[in-house]
DRENPA-3360 file (N, C-alpha, C; in nm, 2 decimals, always signed):
BEGIN
1 = XXXXXXXX = -1.35/-1.11/-1.72/-1.27/-1.00/-1.66/-1.36/-0.89/-1.62 ~ -1.46/-0.85/-1.71/-1.55/-0.74/-1.68/-1.63/-0.77/-1.55 ~ -1.68/-0.89/-1.54/-1.75/-0.92/-1.42/-1.67/-0.92/-1.29 ~ -1.54/-0.96/-1.31/-1.45/-0.96/-1.19/-1.42/-0.82/-1.15 ~ -1.40/-0.73/-1.24/-1.37/-0.59/-1.21/-1.49/-0.53/-1.14 ~ -1.61/-0.56/-1.19/-1.73/-0.51/-1.13/-1.75/-0.55/-0.99 ~ -1.73/-0.68/-0.96/-1.75/-0.72/-0.82/-1.63/-0.67/-0.73 ~ -1.51/-0.65/-0.79/-1.40/-0.60/-0.71/-1.43/-0.46/-0.67;
9 = XXXXXXXX = -1.48/-0.38/-0.76/-1.52/-0.24/-0.73/-1.64/-0.23/-0.63 ~ -1.72/-0.34/-0.62/-1.82/-0.35/-0.52/-1.78/-0.41/-0.39 ~ -1.65/-0.44/-0.38/-1.58/-0.49/-0.26/-1.62/-0.63/-0.23 ~ -1.65/-0.71/-0.33/-1.68/-0.85/-0.31/-1.55/-0.93/-0.36 ~ -1.45/-0.93/-0.28/-1.32/-0.97/-0.32/-1.30/-1.12/-0.35 ~ -1.37/-1.20/-0.27/-1.36/-1.34/-0.29/-1.42/-1.38/-0.43 ~ -1.53/-1.32/-0.46/-1.60/-1.34/-0.59/-1.51/-1.29/-0.70 ~ -1.44/-1.18/-0.68/-1.35/-1.13/-0.78/-1.24/-1.22/-0.81;
17 = XXXXXXXX = -1.18/-1.28/-0.70/-1.07/-1.38/-0.73/-1.12/-1.50/-0.80 ~ -1.24/-1.54/-0.77/-1.30/-1.66/-0.85/-1.32/-1.63/-0.99 ~ -1.36/-1.51/-1.02/-1.39/-1.47/-1.16/-1.25/-1.44/-1.24 ~ -1.15/-1.39/-1.17/-1.02/-1.37/-1.23/-0.96/-1.50/-1.26 ~ -0.98/-1.60/-1.17/-0.92/-1.73/-1.19/-0.99/-1.80/-1.31 ~ -1.12/-1.78/-1.32/-1.20/-1.83/-1.43/-1.15/-1.77/-1.57 ~ -1.13/-1.64/-1.57/-1.08/-1.57/-1.69/-0.94/-1.63/-1.72 ~ -0.86/-1.65/-1.63/-0.72/-1.71/-1.65/-0.73/-1.85/-1.72;
25 = XXXXXXXX = -0.82/-1.93/-1.67/-0.84/-2.06/-1.72/-0.89/-2.06/-1.86 ~ -0.97/-1.96/-1.90/-1.02/-1.94/-2.03/-0.91/-1.91/-2.13 ~ -0.81/-1.84/-2.09/-0.69/-1.80/-2.17/-0.57/-1.80/-2.09 ~ -0.51/-1.91/-2.06/-0.39/-1.92/-1.98/-0.27/-1.84/-2.03 ~ -0.27/-1.80/-2.16/-0.15/-1.73/-2.21/-0.16/-1.58/-2.19 ~ -0.28/-1.53/-2.14/-0.30/-1.39/-2.12/-0.26/-1.35/-1.98 ~ -0.17/-1.27/-1.95/-0.12/-1.23/-1.82/-0.22/-1.14/-1.74 ~ -0.31/-1.08/-1.82/-0.40/-0.97/-1.75/-0.48/-1.03/-1.64;
33 = XXXXXXXX = -0.55/-1.14/-1.66/-0.63/-1.20/-1.54/-0.54/-1.23/-1.42 ~ -0.42/-1.28/-1.45/-0.33/-1.31/-1.35/-0.28/-1.19/-1.27 ~ -0.27/-1.08/-1.34/-0.23/-0.95/-1.28/-0.33/-0.91/-1.18 ~ -0.46/-0.92/-1.22/-0.56/-0.88/-1.13/-0.58/-0.98/-1.01 ~ -0.56/-1.11/-1.04/-0.57/-1.21/-0.94/-0.46/-1.20/-0.84 ~ -0.34/-1.18/-0.88/-0.23/-1.16/-0.79/-0.25/-1.04/-0.70 ~ -0.29/-0.93/-0.75/-0.32/-0.81/-0.67/-0.43/-0.83/-0.57 ~ -0.53/-0.90/-0.61/-0.64/-0.93/-0.52/-0.60/-1.01/-0.40;
41 = XXXXXXXX = -0.51/-1.11/-0.43/-0.46/-1.20/-0.32/-0.37/-1.11/-0.23 ~ -0.29/-1.03/-0.29/-0.19/-0.95/-0.21/-0.26/-0.84/-0.13 ~ -0.34/-0.76/-0.20/-0.39/-0.64/-0.14/-0.52/-0.66/-0.06 ~ -0.61/-0.75/-0.11/-0.74/-0.76/-0.05/-0.75/-0.87/+0.05 ~ -0.72/-0.99/+0.01/-0.74/-1.11/+0.09/-0.62/-1.15/+0.18 ~ -0.50/-1.10/+0.14/-0.39/-1.13/+0.22/-0.33/-1.27/+0.21 ~ -0.37/-1.33/+0.10/-0.32/-1.47/+0.07/-0.19/-1.46/-0.01 ~ -0.08/-1.42/+0.07/+0.04/-1.39/+0.00/+0.11/-1.51/-0.06;
49 = XXXXXXXX = +0.09/-1.63/-0.01/+0.15/-1.74/-0.08/+0.09/-1.76/-0.22 ~ -0.04/-1.74/-0.23/-0.10/-1.75/-0.36/-0.06/-1.63/-0.45 ~ -0.05/-1.51/-0.39/+0.00/-1.40/-0.47/+0.14/-1.42/-0.53 ~ +0.23/-1.47/-0.44/+0.36/-1.50/-0.49/+0.36/-1.60/-0.61 ~ +0.28/-1.70/-0.60/+0.28/-1.80/-0.71/+0.23/-1.73/-0.84 ~ +0.12/-1.65/-0.82/+0.07/-1.58/-0.94/+0.17/-1.49/-1.00 ~ +0.23/-1.41/-0.92/+0.33/-1.31/-0.97/+0.45/-1.38/-1.03 ~ +0.50/-1.49/-0.97/+0.61/-1.57/-1.03/+0.57/-1.62/-1.17;
57 = XXXXXXXX = +0.44/-1.67/-1.18/+0.40/-1.72/-1.31/+0.39/-1.61/-1.42 ~ +0.36/-1.49/-1.38/+0.36/-1.38/-1.47/+0.50/-1.36/-1.52 ~ +0.60/-1.36/-1.43/+0.74/-1.33/-1.47/+0.80/-1.45/-1.55 ~ +0.74/-1.57/-1.54/+0.79/-1.68/-1.61/+0.73/-1.70/-1.75 ~ +0.63/-1.62/-1.78/+0.56/-1.63/-1.91/+0.59/-1.51/-2.00 ~ +0.54/-1.52/-2.12/+0.55/-1.41/-2.21/+0.45/-1.31/-2.17 ~ +0.49/-1.20/-2.11/+0.39/-1.10/-2.06/+0.42/-0.96/-2.09 ~ +0.32/-0.87/-2.09/+0.34/-0.73/-2.12/+0.41/-0.66/-2.01;
65 = XXXXXXXX = +0.47/-0.54/-2.04/+0.54/-0.47/-1.94/+0.46/-0.43/-1.82 ~ +0.34/-0.39/-1.83/+0.26/-0.35/-1.72/+0.24/-0.47/-1.62 ~ +0.20/-0.59/-1.68/+0.18/-0.71/-1.60/+0.31/-0.74/-1.52 ~ +0.42/-0.74/-1.59/+0.55/-0.77/-1.52/+0.58/-0.67/-1.41 ~ +0.55/-0.54/-1.44/+0.58/-0.44/-1.34/+0.49/-0.46/-1.21 ~ +0.36/-0.49/-1.24/+0.27/-0.52/-1.12/+0.32/-0.64/-1.04 ~ +0.37/-0.74/-1.11/+0.42/-0.86/-1.04/+0.54/-0.83/-0.96 ~ +0.64/-0.75/-1.02/+0.76/-0.72/-0.95/+0.73/-0.63/-0.83;
73 = XXXXXXXX = +0.64/-0.53/-0.85/+0.60/-0.45/-0.73/+0.54/-0.53/-0.62 ~ +0.45/-0.62/-0.66/+0.38/-0.70/-0.55/+0.48/-0.78/-0.48 ~ +0.57/-0.85/-0.55/+0.67/-0.93/-0.48/+0.77/-0.84/-0.40 ~ +0.80/-0.72/-0.45/+0.88/-0.63/-0.37/+0.82/-0.59/-0.24 ~ +0.69/-0.56/-0.25/+0.62/-0.51/-0.13/+0.61/-0.62/-0.02 ~ +0.58/-0.74/-0.07/+0.58/-0.86/+0.03/+0.72/-0.89/+0.08 ~ +0.82/-0.88/+0.00/+0.95/-0.91/+0.04/+1.00/-0.81/+0.15 ~ +0.97/-0.68/+0.13/+1.01/-0.59/+0.23/+0.93/-0.62/+0.37;
81 = XXXXXXXX = +0.81/-0.65/+0.36/+0.73/-0.68/+0.48/+0.79/-0.80/+0.55 ~ +0.85/-0.89/+0.47/+0.91/-1.01/+0.53/+1.05/-0.99/+0.59 ~ +1.10/-0.86/+0.57/+1.23/-0.83/+0.63/+1.35/-0.82/+0.54 ~ +1.33/-0.86/+0.42/+1.45/-0.85/+0.33/+1.44/-0.72/+0.25 ~ +1.49/-0.62/+0.31/+1.47/-0.48/+0.25/+1.55/-0.46/+0.12 ~ +1.67/-0.52/+0.12/+1.75/-0.50/+0.00/+1.69/-0.56/-0.12 ~ +1.64/-0.69/-0.11/+1.58/-0.76/-0.22/+1.45/-0.69/-0.26 ~ +1.37/-0.65/-0.16/+1.25/-0.58/-0.18/+1.27/-0.45/-0.26;
89 = XXXXXXXX = +1.37/-0.38/-0.22/+1.41/-0.25/-0.30/+1.44/-0.29/-0.44 ~ +1.52/-0.39/-0.46/+1.56/-0.43/-0.60/+1.44/-0.46/-0.68 ~ +1.34/-0.53/-0.63/+1.22/-0.57/-0.70/+1.14/-0.44/-0.74 ~ +1.13/-0.35/-0.64/+1.06/-0.22/-0.67/+1.12/-0.14/-0.78 ~ +1.26/-0.14/-0.78/+1.33/-0.06/-0.88/+1.31/-0.13/-1.02 ~ +1.32/-0.26/-1.02/+1.29/-0.33/-1.15/+1.15/-0.31/-1.20 ~ +1.06/-0.29/-1.11/+0.92/-0.27/-1.15/+0.91/-0.14/-1.23 ~ +0.96/-0.03/-1.17/+0.95/+0.10/-1.24/+1.04/+0.11/-1.36;
97 = XXXXXXXX = +1.14/+0.03/-1.37/+1.22/+0.02/-1.49/+1.15/-0.05/-1.60 ~ +1.06/-0.14/-1.56/+0.98/-0.22/-1.66/+0.86/-0.14/-1.71 ~ +0.80/-0.07/-1.62/+0.68/+0.01/-1.66/+0.65/+0.10/-1.54 ~ +0.62/+0.23/-1.57/+0.60/+0.33/-1.46/+0.46/+0.31/-1.39 ~ +0.46/+0.28/-1.26/+0.34/+0.26/-1.19/+0.35/+0.36/-1.07 ~ +0.24/+0.44/-1.05/+0.24/+0.54/-0.94/+0.26/+0.47/-0.81 ~ +0.19/+0.35/-0.79/+0.20/+0.28/-0.67/+0.34/+0.23/-0.64 ~ +0.42/+0.19/-0.74/+0.56/+0.15/-0.71/+0.64/+0.27/-0.68;
105 = XXXXXXXX = +0.62/+0.38/-0.75/+0.69/+0.51/-0.71/+0.66/+0.55/-0.57 ~ +0.54/+0.54/-0.53/+0.50/+0.57/-0.39/+0.58/+0.48/-0.29 ~ +0.58/+0.35/-0.32/+0.65/+0.26/-0.23/+0.80/+0.28/-0.23 ~ +0.86/+0.33/-0.34/+1.00/+0.36/-0.34/+1.02/+0.49/-0.26 ~ +0.93/+0.58/-0.26/+0.94/+0.70/-0.17/+0.94/+0.66/-0.03 ~ +0.85/+0.56/+0.01/+0.84/+0.51/+0.15/+0.98/+0.45/+0.19 ~ +1.04/+0.37/+0.10/+1.16/+0.31/+0.13/+1.27/+0.41/+0.16 ~ +1.29/+0.51/+0.07/+1.40/+0.60/+0.08/+1.38/+0.70/+0.19;
113 = XXXXXXXX = +1.25/+0.73/+0.23/+1.23/+0.81/+0.34/+1.27/+0.74/+0.47 ~ +1.24/+0.60/+0.47/+1.28/+0.52/+0.59/+1.43/+0.52/+0.60 ~ +1.50/+0.54/+0.49/+1.65/+0.54/+0.49/+1.70/+0.69/+0.51 ~ +1.61/+0.78/+0.55/+1.65/+0.92/+0.57/+1.71/+0.99/+0.45 ~ +1.67/+0.94/+0.33/+1.71/+1.01/+0.21/+1.59/+1.09/+0.15 ~ +1.57/+1.21/+0.21/+1.45/+1.28/+0.17/+1.45/+1.32/+0.03 ~ +1.57/+1.35/-0.03/+1.58/+1.39/-0.17/+1.53/+1.28/-0.26 ~ +1.58/+1.16/-0.24/+1.53/+1.05/-0.32/+1.38/+1.02/-0.30;
121 = XXXXXXXX = +1.34/+1.03/-0.18/+1.19/+1.01/-0.15/+1.11/+1.11/-0.22 ~ +1.15/+1.24/-0.21/+1.07/+1.34/-0.28/+1.07/+1.32/-0.43 ~ +1.19/+1.28/-0.48/+1.19/+1.25/-0.63/+1.09/+1.15/-0.67 ~ +1.07/+1.04/-0.59/+0.98/+0.94/-0.63/+0.83/+0.99/-0.61 ~ +0.81/+1.07/-0.51/+0.68/+1.13/-0.49/+0.64/+1.22/-0.62 ~ +0.74/+1.29/-0.66/+0.71/+1.38/-0.78/+0.69/+1.29/-0.91 ~ +0.76/+1.18/-0.92/+0.73/+1.09/-1.03/+0.59/+1.03/-1.03 ~ +0.55/+1.00/-0.91/+0.41/+0.95/-0.89/+0.31/+1.05/-0.93;
129 = XXXXXXXX = +0.33/+1.17/-0.88/+0.24/+1.29/-0.92/+0.25/+1.32/-1.06 ~ +0.36/+1.31/-1.13/+0.37/+1.34/-1.27/+0.29/+1.24/-1.35 ~ +0.27/+1.12/-1.31/+0.19/+1.02/-1.38/+0.04/+1.06/-1.38 ~ +0.00/+1.11/-1.26/-0.14/+1.16/-1.25/-0.15/+1.26/-1.14 ~ -0.13/+1.39/-1.18/-0.12/+1.50/-1.07/-0.25/+1.52/-1.00 ~ -0.36/+1.47/-1.06/-0.49/+1.50/-0.99/-0.55/+1.37/-0.92 ~ -0.47/+1.27/-0.92/-0.52/+1.14/-0.85/-0.52/+1.17/-0.70 ~ -0.64/+1.14/-0.64/-0.66/+1.16/-0.50/-0.56/+1.08/-0.41;
137 = XXXXXXXX = -0.53/+0.96/-0.45/-0.44/+0.88/-0.37/-0.30/+0.94/-0.37 ~ -0.25/+0.98/-0.49/-0.12/+1.05/-0.50/-0.12/+1.18/-0.41 ~ -0.23/+1.25/-0.42/-0.23/+1.38/-0.34/-0.23/+1.36/-0.19 ~ -0.31/+1.26/-0.15/-0.31/+1.23/+0.00/-0.18/+1.17/+0.04 ~ -0.12/+1.09/-0.04/+0.01/+1.03/+0.00/+0.11/+1.14/+0.01 ~ +0.12/+1.23/-0.09/+0.21/+1.34/-0.08/+0.18/+1.43/+0.04 ~ +0.06/+1.45/+0.07/+0.02/+1.53/+0.19/+0.07/+1.47/+0.32 ~ +0.08/+1.34/+0.33/+0.13/+1.28/+0.45/+0.28/+1.31/+0.47;
145 = XXXXXXXX = +0.35/+1.32/+0.36/+0.49/+1.37/+0.36/+0.49/+1.52/+0.41 ~ +0.40/+1.60/+0.35/+0.40/+1.74/+0.39/+0.38/+1.75/+0.54 ~ +0.29/+1.68/+0.59/+0.26/+1.69/+0.74/+0.38/+1.66/+0.82 ~ +0.46/+1.56/+0.77/+0.58/+1.53/+0.84/+0.70/+1.62/+0.82 ~ +0.68/+1.72/+0.74/+0.79/+1.81/+0.70/+0.75/+1.96/+0.73 ~ +0.66/+1.98/+0.83/+0.63/+2.11/+0.87/+0.53/+2.18/+0.79 ~ +0.45/+2.11/+0.70/+0.35/+2.18/+0.62/+0.21/+2.13/+0.65 ~ +0.18/+2.13/+0.78/+0.06/+2.07/+0.83/-0.07/+2.14/+0.77;
153 = XXXXXXXX = -0.06/+2.27/+0.75/-0.18/+2.34/+0.70/-0.21/+2.30/+0.56 ~ -0.11/+2.29/+0.48/-0.13/+2.24/+0.34/-0.19/+2.09/+0.34 ~ -0.12/+2.01/+0.43/-0.16/+1.87/+0.43/-0.30/+1.85/+0.48 ~ -0.34/+1.93/+0.58/-0.48/+1.92/+0.64/-0.58/+1.97/+0.54 ~ -0.55/+2.06/+0.46/-0.64/+2.11/+0.35/-0.67/+1.99/+0.26 ~ -0.57/+1.92/+0.21/-0.58/+1.81/+0.12/-0.66/+1.70/+0.19 ~ -0.63/+1.67/+0.32/-0.70/+1.57/+0.40/-0.85/+1.60/+0.41 ~ -0.88/+1.72/+0.44/-1.03/+1.75/+0.45/-1.10/+1.74/+0.31;
161 = XXXXXXXX = -1.03/+1.77/+0.21/-1.09/+1.76/+0.07/-1.12/+1.61/+0.03 ~ -1.04/+1.52/+0.09/-1.04/+1.38/+0.05/-1.08/+1.29/+0.17 ~ -1.14/+1.34/+0.27/-1.17/+1.26/+0.39/-1.27/+1.14/+0.36 ~ -1.35/+1.16/+0.26/-1.45/+1.05/+0.24/-1.38/+0.93/+0.16 ~ -1.26/+0.94/+0.12/-1.19/+0.84/+0.04/-1.15/+0.73/+0.13 ~ -1.23/+0.62/+0.14/-1.21/+0.51/+0.23/-1.07/+0.45/+0.21 ~ -1.03/+0.41/+0.09/-0.90/+0.35/+0.08/-0.78/+0.43/+0.12 ~ -0.80/+0.56/+0.14/-0.69/+0.65/+0.18/-0.69/+0.67/+0.33;
169 = XXXXXXXX = -0.77/+0.60/+0.40/-0.78/+0.62/+0.55/-0.65/+0.62/+0.62 ~ -0.56/+0.52/+0.59/-0.44/+0.51/+0.66/-0.35/+0.64/+0.65 ~ -0.34/+0.69/+0.52/-0.26/+0.81/+0.50/-0.33/+0.93/+0.56 ~ -0.46/+0.93/+0.56/-0.53/+1.04/+0.62/-0.50/+1.04/+0.77 ~ -0.50/+0.92/+0.83/-0.47/+0.91/+0.97/-0.33/+0.96/+1.00 ~ -0.24/+0.93/+0.91/-0.10/+0.98/+0.92/-0.09/+1.13/+0.92 ~ -0.17/+1.20/+0.84/-0.17/+1.34/+0.83/-0.22/+1.40/+0.97 ~ -0.33/+1.35/+1.02/-0.39/+1.40/+1.14/-0.30/+1.37/+1.26;
177 = XXXXXXXX = -0.23/+1.25/+1.27/-0.14/+1.22/+1.38/-0.03/+1.31/+1.38 ~ +0.03/+1.34/+1.27/+0.15/+1.43/+1.26/+0.11/+1.58/+1.28 ~ -0.02/+1.61/+1.27/-0.07/+1.74/+1.29/-0.12/+1.76/+1.43 ~ -0.11/+1.66/+1.52/-0.15/+1.67/+1.66/-0.29/+1.64/+1.69 ~ -0.37/+1.58/+1.60/-0.51/+1.55/+1.62/-0.52/+1.40/+1.65 ~ -0.50/+1.36/+1.78/-0.50/+1.22/+1.82/-0.63/+1.15/+1.78 ~ -0.74/+1.21/+1.82/-0.87/+1.15/+1.81/-0.91/+1.12/+1.66 ~ -0.88/+1.22/+1.58/-0.91/+1.20/+1.44/-0.82/+1.09/+1.38;
185 = XXXXXXXX = -0.70/+1.09/+1.42/-0.60/+0.99/+1.37/-0.65/+0.85/+1.41 ~ -0.69/+0.83/+1.53/-0.74/+0.70/+1.58/-0.86/+0.66/+1.51 ~ -0.95/+0.76/+1.49/-1.08/+0.72/+1.42/-1.06/+0.68/+1.27 ~ -0.96/+0.74/+1.21/-0.93/+0.71/+1.07/-0.86/+0.57/+1.06 ~ -0.77/+0.55/+1.16/-0.70/+0.42/+1.16/-0.81/+0.31/+1.18 ~ -0.90/+0.33/+1.27/-1.00/+0.23/+1.30/-1.08/+0.21/+1.17 ~ -1.11/+0.32/+1.10/-1.19/+0.30/+0.97/-1.11/+0.22/+0.87 ~ -0.98/+0.24/+0.87/-0.89/+0.17/+0.78/-0.89/+0.02/+0.81;
193 = XXXXXXXX = -0.87/-0.01/+0.94/-0.86/-0.15/+0.98/-0.99/-0.23/+0.97 ~ -1.10/-0.16/+1.00/-1.22/-0.24/+1.02/-1.33/-0.21/+0.92 ~ -1.31/-0.11/+0.84/-1.41/-0.08/+0.73/-1.35/-0.11/+0.60 ~ -1.23/-0.05/+0.58/-1.17/-0.08/+0.45/-1.11/-0.22/+0.43 ~ -1.03/-0.26/+0.53/-0.97/-0.40/+0.52/-1.08/-0.50/+0.57 ~ -1.10/-0.60/+0.48/-1.20/-0.70/+0.51/-1.15/-0.84/+0.56 ~ -1.02/-0.86/+0.55/-0.96/-0.99/+0.58/-0.86/-0.97/+0.69 ~ -0.86/-1.06/+0.79/-0.77/-1.05/+0.91/-0.62/-1.06/+0.87;
201 = XXXXXXXX = -0.59/-1.14/+0.77/-0.45/-1.15/+0.73/-0.39/-1.01/+0.69 ~ -0.47/-0.94/+0.61/-0.42/-0.80/+0.57/-0.43/-0.71/+0.68 ~ -0.54/-0.72/+0.76/-0.55/-0.63/+0.88/-0.43/-0.64/+0.97 ~ -0.38/-0.76/+0.99/-0.27/-0.79/+1.08/-0.14/-0.73/+1.03 ~ -0.12/-0.73/+0.89/-0.01/-0.67/+0.83/-0.01/-0.52/+0.85 ~ -0.13/-0.46/+0.83/-0.14/-0.32/+0.83/-0.12/-0.27/+0.98 ~ -0.17/-0.35/+1.08/-0.15/-0.31/+1.22/-0.01/-0.31/+1.25 ~ +0.07/-0.41/+1.20/+0.21/-0.41/+1.23/+0.28/-0.29/+1.17;
209 = XXXXXXXX = +0.25/-0.26/+1.05/+0.31/-0.14/+0.98/+0.28/-0.02/+1.06 ~ +0.16/+0.00/+1.11/+0.12/+0.11/+1.19/+0.21/+0.12/+1.32 ~ +0.23/+0.01/+1.38/+0.31/+0.00/+1.51/+0.46/+0.05/+1.49 ~ +0.51/+0.03/+1.37/+0.65/+0.06/+1.35/+0.66/+0.19/+1.26 ~ +0.55/+0.25/+1.24/+0.55/+0.37/+1.15/+0.57/+0.50/+1.23 ~ +0.68/+0.57/+1.20/+0.71/+0.69/+1.27/+0.60/+0.80/+1.27 ~ +0.51/+0.80/+1.17/+0.41/+0.90/+1.17/+0.31/+0.88/+1.29 ~ +0.31/+0.77/+1.35/+0.23/+0.74/+1.47/+0.31/+0.74/+1.59;
217 = XXXXXXXX = +0.43/+0.80/+1.59/+0.52/+0.80/+1.71/+0.45/+0.86/+1.83 ~ +0.37/+0.96/+1.81/+0.30/+1.03/+1.92/+0.19/+0.94/+1.98 ~ +0.15/+0.84/+1.91/+0.05/+0.75/+1.96/+0.11/+0.61/+2.01 ~ +0.24/+0.60/+1.99/+0.30/+0.47/+2.02/+0.27/+0.40/+2.15 ~ +0.26/+0.49/+2.26/+0.24/+0.44/+2.39/+0.09/+0.46/+2.43 ~ +0.01/+0.52/+2.35/-0.13/+0.54/+2.38/-0.21/+0.41/+2.39 ~ -0.27/+0.39/+2.51/-0.34/+0.26/+2.53/-0.45/+0.24/+2.42 ~ -0.51/+0.34/+2.37/-0.61/+0.32/+2.26/-0.55/+0.27/+2.13;
225 = XXXXXXXX = -0.43/+0.33/+2.10/-0.36/+0.29/+1.98/-0.31/+0.14/+2.00 ~ -0.25/+0.11/+2.11/-0.20/-0.02/+2.14/-0.32/-0.12/+2.13 ~ -0.43/-0.09/+2.18/-0.55/-0.18/+2.17/-0.60/-0.19/+2.03 ~ -0.60/-0.08/+1.96/-0.65/-0.08/+1.82/-0.56/-0.17/+1.73 ~ -0.43/-0.18/+1.76/-0.34/-0.25/+1.67/-0.30/-0.39/+1.74 ~ -0.38/-0.44/+1.83/-0.34/-0.56/+1.90/-0.34/-0.69/+1.81 ~ -0.38/-0.68/+1.69/-0.38/-0.79/+1.60/-0.26/-0.80/+1.51 ~ -0.15/-0.71/+1.54/-0.03/-0.70/+1.45/+0.04/-0.83/+1.44;
233 = XXXXXXXX = +0.09/-0.86/+1.32/+0.14/-0.99/+1.29/+0.29/-1.01/+1.33 ~ +0.36/-0.91/+1.38/+0.49/-0.92/+1.44/+0.60/-0.95/+1.33 ~ +0.57/-0.93/+1.20/+0.66/-0.97/+1.10/+0.78/-0.86/+1.09 ~ +0.74/-0.74/+1.11/+0.84/-0.63/+1.09/+0.92/-0.61/+1.22 ~ +1.05/-0.57/+1.21/+1.14/-0.55/+1.32/+1.10/-0.42/+1.38 ~ +1.05/-0.41/+1.51/+1.02/-0.29/+1.57/+1.13/-0.19/+1.58 ~ +1.26/-0.24/+1.58/+1.37/-0.15/+1.59/+1.40/-0.07/+1.46 ~ +1.34/-0.12/+1.35/+1.36/-0.05/+1.22/+1.23/+0.03/+1.20;
241 = XXXXXXXX = +1.23/+0.15/+1.24/+1.11/+0.24/+1.23/+1.09/+0.29/+1.09 ~ +0.97/+0.27/+1.04/+0.94/+0.33/+0.91/+0.92/+0.48/+0.93 ~ +0.95/+0.56/+0.84/+0.93/+0.71/+0.85/+0.82/+0.76/+0.76 ~ +0.74/+0.67/+0.71/+0.62/+0.72/+0.63/+0.53/+0.60/+0.61 ~ +0.40/+0.63/+0.60/+0.30/+0.52/+0.59/+0.32/+0.45/+0.46 ~ +0.28/+0.32/+0.45/+0.29/+0.24/+0.33/+0.20/+0.29/+0.22 ~ +0.24/+0.28/+0.10/+0.16/+0.33/-0.01/+0.06/+0.23/-0.06 ~ +0.07/+0.10/-0.02/-0.02/-0.01/-0.05/-0.01/-0.04/-0.20;
% end
């Protein structure tokens, strides 16, 4: 496990999955290696069929609350992307009922903002921040909401402080797009798709999310944006516009 975590942090994701699988084989009753393996498949390599099998196996075994929550969140995120919003929401809600995860709270905020329920969305943002008020990902995520609600100056201050944070590139792009800085938004989206994301399967999912994301409404018809997202997987319904970037 230690070796797997080390190579994951070094962005060698295929090697990380190999090591997590090996750790699982050494102790099949321990859900922890499966938790990391499932997230690597879901978030890094985009092998969602494998991720689903891993998460289902966690739920079928005797597992700790955190592992179950991670599995439920992962299944919920993939289910929403597949178009079953009600089932995806139910899985996310079960996740935070099982164990509080900032990532699950952020994705619940995304869901309720897309349903135009700002009060619920803000409630989940605050829950994520309460778990770790100084976490950079939480702060950038919250700033993307600020930018969409008339607080561009505050949002841009947070964006500038965290601009070097590669995994936050999508939400940073959302802040700049909503603040009227087209070029900066496109540059950060390009960084997200082609520097942070390493696998085409995930890149295609993220491009599709960007195309239906209301934070990029000002770029929707921009030829450079259309070209940048031309690998979108077409899984999401373009008529159902997201109103906030995904929390991942």
